[in-house]
N, C-alpha and C positions, 0 to 999 in steps of 0.2 A: 533281870532279863537282859540279854545282850542286844544292843541296838545297832542297826546298820549305820554306815557312814552318812552323816547329814547334820542338820540343825534341828534341835528340839526345844520345846518350852515345857517346864515342869511347874505345876501349880500345887501348893499345899492345901489341904482341906482340914478344917477344924470345925468345932461346934458352932463357930461364928461365921462359917462360910469359907470362900476361897481367899488365899493370901493375895492381896491386891498387887503385889509386885512379883511377876513370874521370874523364875531363874532361867537364864539361857545358857546352855552349855553345848559343846560339840567340837568338831575339828577346827583347827586354826583359831581357836578361842572364839568360836562361833561366827567367824567371818568367812563367807564362801570364796572359793577361787574361781575367777572368771577368765576364760580364754577367748580372745577376739582375733578373728582373721577375716580377710576379704578375698573374693574371687571375681574373675571376669564373668559377667552375666551371660556372655555369648559363648565363651570357650571353656569356662569352668576352671581356668588356670588361676593360681594364686596371684594376687596383686599386692605389690609392696607399696603401701601408702602411708600417709601421716594420720595418726590417731590422736584425738583429743577426748579425754574423759574428765569432765569437770574442769579442775585446775591443772590436771596432769596431761602433758603432751608427749607423745612418742613420735619423733620425726620420721621414723621408718619402722613399720611392723616387720619383725624378723621372720625368717622362714619357720613355719610351724605355728605362727601366731604370737600375739602379745598376751601375757598373763598378768592379772592384777587381782588384788583382794578388795572386794566391795560387796555391799549388801543394800537392798532396798532399791529405790528409784535412782537411776543414773542416766546421764545424758552423754551420748556418743556422737562424734563427728569424724568422718573419714574423708580425706581429700587426696587426690592424685591428679597430676596434670594429664589432660586428655580424657578424664572421666568426670561424670556428674557427681558433685559432693553428696555424701550420704549422711543425713542427720537422723538419729534415732533416740527414742526414750524407752528404756527397758527397765524391768523390775527383776531383781535378783534375790532369791531366797536360799539357794543352795549352789553347790558347785555346778557350773554350766559352761557351755561353749556356744559362742555366737559366730556364725559365718554369714557375712553380709555380701550379697552380690553387688558389684559396681558396674554401672552401665557406661560404656565408652561414649564419648561425644561423637555425634554424627554431624555432617555438614550438608548444606544445600547451596547449590550454585544456580543463580537466576540469570538467564541470558535473554537477549532480544530474539524473538522468533525469526525475524527477517535477516538481520545482520550477524546473528550468533555472537554479538559482543556482550560482555557482562553489563548488568544493570546495577548501577551504584545507588545505594541508599534505598533499596526496596525493603519495606517493612514485612518481616516474616513473623506471624503470630502462631505459636504452638504451645499447647497446654497453658493458655492464658499468659504466656510470656512472649514479649515482642523483642526482636533483635533486628538490626539493620545490616544489609549486605555491605561488604567493603568494596574497594575499587576493583577487585577481581570478581565481584558479584557473589561472594561467598559469605555465609553466616553459619553460626553453630546452632544446632538443635540437639536437645537432650531428652533422656528417658524414653528411648524407643524400645521398650521392652518387648513389644509384640512384632518388631520388624516392620512397622508400617508408620508412615508419616502422614498425618492429617494437619494441614496448616492453611493459612490465608496469606496471600501475597498482595501487597498494595504498593503502588507508586503512582503519583498523580498523572504521569505521562502514559500510563499503560492501563489496560483493563484489569480490574481486580480478579485474581484467580483463586478459587477454592481447590486445593490440591490434596489428593489422596494417592500416595504412591508407596510401593514396597521399598523399605530402606533399612538395612541391617545396621546395628550399632558399629560405629567406627568407619562407616563408608560415607561416600559423598554422592548425593543425588543431584540431578540436573532438571530444572523446570524452565520451559520457554514461556515468555509472556508476550502478549500482542500489543504493539503500540496503538494508541488511539488515532494516530495520524499515519498515513501510508503514502508512499510515492508510487505513482502509476506511470509507467513508461510504455508508450505505444511505438512499435517499430513497423513502418509501412513499407511494403515491397511490391514490385511488379516484375514478373519474370526473374525473380530472385535478386533484383537490384533495388536498392533503396530509392524511394520516391520523395523528393523534396517539394516544399510548397503546398502540401496538402493540409487543409484545415481539419483538425480533429476536434469534435465537440464532445466534451465530457460534462454531462448534466448541462449547466448553463455557461461553462467556461470553454474558450477556444484557444488552441495552441496550434501553430503552423509547424509542420515537420521541417527539420534542418537538412543539411546535405547528406546526413546519414539516415534519413528517413525516420528520425526520432522526434517524438513530441512528449515532453515530460510535464506531468502535473504533480505538484507537491501539496502537502497538507490535506490529503484526501481522507475523509472520515472512513476508518476501518470498520469492518463488520456491518456496513450499510450497503444496500444495493445501489449501484450506479448504472447509468446508461451512457453509451457512446454512439456517435454517428459520424460517418464520413459521407458527405454528399457533394461530390466534385463533378463538374461538368464533363470530365473526360472518362470517368469510371462509374461502374455500377455502385449503387448505394450500399454501404456496409454499416450494420448496427448490431448492438448486442447489449447484454446485461451481465454484471459480475459483482462479486463481493470481495474486496481486497483485504483479506485478513492479515496480510503482510504486504511489504513492498512487492509490486506486481508488474510483470512485463507482458504485454499483449502484442502478439504478432498478427498483423493483418495483411492479407494478400489482395491487391486490387485487380479487378478484371476490367478490361477495356469495355466501355459502355457507350450508349447513345446519349444524345442531349435530351435529358428529361423525358417527357412523354410525347415529344414531337410538337411541331408547329403546324397548326392547321392553315392550309392555303385558301385564301379567299377565292370564291368561284368567279368573281367578276374580273380577276387579273388575267391578262393574256400572256404575260411573261414575268419572270423573276430575275433580278440581278443579285447574285450571291457573291459574297467576298469573305473568306474565312480569315481569322487572325492567326491561325496556325495551320500547318499541313494536315490534310485529312480527306475524308470522302463524304460527299452528299448522297443521300438516298431519298427518293420519293416513293411512298407506298400508299395503297388504298387505306382509307380510314377503316378501323376495325382490326388492323394488324396489331398483334400483341406488341406492346412497347418494350421489347427486349431485343438485344443485339442479334441473337440467332434468328428470330422471326423477321426482323427488318431486312437482313442480308439475303434471306431466302425469298422474300415476297416483293422486292422492289420492282417498280416499272421504269425507274430511271436512276442511274448511278453515275457519279462523276468524281474522279480523284482530282484534287486541286492543291496548289501550293499556297502558303500564307501570303496574304495581300494581293492575290491574283483573282480577278473577278471572273465569274462564269454566268452565262445567260441561259435561262431555261425557257423554252417556248411551250407554254401550257396548252396551247391550241393543238399540239401534237398528241395530247392524251385523250382517251375516250371521254365523252361528255356524260354528265349525269352522275359522276362519281366524285366524292369528296376525297381529297388527298392530304397526307401529312408529310412534312419535311423533317428529316433527321440528319444529324451530322456526327460522324465518328472521327475523333482526333487520332492522328497517327502516333503522336507522342504528346504528353502533357508538359508544357513549359512551366517553369517556376513561377511566372507571373500570373498564371491562371488560378483564381480562387473559386471557392464554392459559389455557384450562382452567376459567375461572370460569363457574359455572352461569348461564344466561340466564333460567331459569324454575324454578318449584317445581311439583312434581306429587305428588298424594296421592289416595288413594281415600276419604278421610274429609273431614269438614267442616273448613273453615279455622278455625272458631271454637274448635277444640280447643286452639289455641295463641293466646293474646292478648298483645299487647305494648302497654303503656299507661304513662303518658299520652303523647299525641302531638298537639301539640308538648309537649316536655319541657324542664324547667329544671335540676333537680338530679339526678334519677335516673329510671330506667325500671324497670318490673316485667315479667318474662316469666311468664305464668300458663298452666299446663297443666291439662287436665281430670282427670288422674290421676297419681299418683307414678310416675316413670320416670327413666331416664338420658337426659340431653340435653346438647347442646353449644351454646354461645352465642358468636357472633363478631360484631364490629362493624367495619365498613370505612368509609373515607371515599369521596368521589366519585371518587378516583383509583385505587380498588381496593386501597389500602394497609390492611392489617389492623392495627387499633389496640387490639383487645381480644379475648381468647379465654379461655373457661372451660368446663370439663367439670363438670357438676352432676348430682346425683341428688335427686329430690324432685318437688314440684308447682309450685314457683315459685322465682324468682331475681331479685334486685335488682342493678342496675348503676349505680354512682356516675358521673355525667356532669360533675362539677365541673371535672375537668381537661380536658374537651373544649371547644374553641372553638365559637362559634355557627356553625351551618350544617346541612347535610343529611348524614345518615349512613344506612347500610344495616345493619339488625340481622338476622342470619341465625341461625335456631334449627333444630336438627336432632335428631330423636329416632329411635328404631328404625323407626318407620313413618310419620313425618311430617316434612316440611321446609317452613319458611316463611321468606320474606325480606320485611321490611317497611321502607319508607322512613320515617325518623324525623327531625323537625326539632328541633334543639337551639337553644333561645332564649338 
């Protein structure tokens, strides 16, 4: 019988059974012909690569494929730069052709979400294989047969990311990672102009705005909620909550406000002596008036504009009796020396002359003189609101040595049980 092309085994049969050694015959002396070629898994085009079969190496598979004679189990390895190596174990019994798809290397670039700069030595784990990004933030990923990358990205300075993105073989994907620490920059303005000397409270940390109206906080925990507050004597309170997933800039506009919730005026006083530390306007309104600027300026029964360090006297006997009143002050402009909670004006029911600060201008020292012995506190601040001197005294006078003070303007604040005075002093 005519046999078709191939490999056959013939066994003889006798009265004693099969012949124990079969005879093999066929084409090529019984050794099949194997043709091997490689194609790009994505485009289907032939790939010219290096082939190793057992101890035989073909540095370059020619067009049309590489042909060899082999039978049984053989080990193949195909390699080409820019492709993932292919290692296969195949079994050959007859003439056959193998076409192996080769997957191009893909690349992943890891960058900082805020700065867009590359992240060096981020560990990218894909298909149980881990690689590190280089100085350009790039690493190689392989075997993306389905056009999708599932990986894990880790770096001790960033939050770990589990990534699932479409990525075709041979292409480069980009992933942004979030730093565990963020920088938060507050920009504070009023009438579109930067406001310096404003205290910004972020959680429990304070920073004062510079001449550009900026307050910068570094090393802020990202992806955590934080609160901020601005509570300055000159402006309405501003507060809010935010989560800084990256470096964050927050713009805050301050609106001119009143001094806190007002100062209640004692009913037994017949007059007040008021002296502001900065230019502004005093308002007296009936108690019950809403403590906001619009309500105060609409419901006042007394109003007086005054310059800094100029005293104004208010005769309370001119007001209707049986009504409780509150005093408010609205600053014209907020100076750099004013900090949150610092008093904008002094108020007393006695004459200012009961506390005298002299000489002014001063060279070596100043004297604080009271009209009678009592306990009192003396504080000296510079124009930036920084406290340079503080003393608690008992008596009728106190001298302060100014030799260690540089030339300039200072504010001397004297407070007793029933009187408070702030005076601007020039140190020569």
